[in-house]
N, C-alpha and C positions, 0 to 999 in steps of 0.2 A: 463537474463547475472546471471550466479547463483554465490553464493559465493565466490566460489572457483577462479574462473576469474575475480569477486573485486579484489580481493586478488592479483593476478597474474598483473594484471592492477597496482596494489599500488606500489609490489617489482619493474615492472619497474620503475615508479617515484623513487621511492629511488636509484635506477641505475642512472638516469639524462637519461633515456630514451625518448625520447620525447612519448605526450599523447596527444594532442592538436589537433585538427582540424578535430578529428574524426568525422564526422557526426554520423555513427552507431552509436559508444560508446556514442554519444553526447545524440544520439532519447534513446538508454536503459538504459543511465542515468538517466533522465526524466522519466520515465517508473519506475523507481527501485524506484524515489523519491517519485513520486507517489502512487506506490503501499506502502510504508511506511507512506505516511501520511496519507492513507486512515486506514491502519489498527490501525495506534494510534486511531485518529478518534472513530475507531469498540472498541479498548480496552477500552479507553478514560472513552467511554459511558456508556459498559457494567458494568465496577467498577463501577461508580458513582452509577449505577442502585441496585450494588451488586448481578452480577449475573453472574455462573459460565460460561464456554466454554460450556459445559454440556447444561446446562441450556439453556444461548444464542443458541447453535444450534439444541436442541428441538424445541424451537420456531419458525425456519426457517427453517427444514425440513431437518437438513443439518446434518453433523456427526462434531462429536468435532474436525477430524483434518480440517479439515476445516475451523475452525473458526481457529482453530491454525496460519497458512496459510494462512489466511489474514492478521491477525494482528501482525504475524511477518515480511509482505510486502512482501512474498514469491507470489503474485500475482497478479491481477491486476482484484480485479470483476469485470460483466459485471453490464450494468445499471439494468436492473431487480432483479439478485442477491443484486445491492443496494438498490433497494426496499425493498426488503427480508428483508434483515439486519435491514433498518430504519424503517420497520414496527414492527419487534421483539427488538426493541431497544428505543421504543416509542417516536423516533424524526422522524422530518420531513428529505424526502433525497432533495438539493437544487441541481443544476447544474448552473452553470451561466459562461460565457467567462467574460472576462475582455481585452477590449484593451493595449495592451501592456505600452503604456506610466500612465495607471489610477494603474496598478498594481503592489502592492507593495515590 
């Protein structure tokens, strides 16, 4: 779901239209939230290292617009891409499953 579609949903909420109980929306919302969180992690680490998007892209064998899309939450990277990003950011990639009752 792109930004314009999210805005449309927000407008629907403001108009008092029901937006709850839509499983497809819930799935897309979770995916967008994950993309945003991953993008923020990449941005935070990149800036902590003092790297530009161009420099990170070169380290990953990517192009700057791809880094921008990731950092902006416009895409959910694949696991192999996350591994490349982690290496380029001198970081460890950790993926875990946490039972719902233990999640914060």
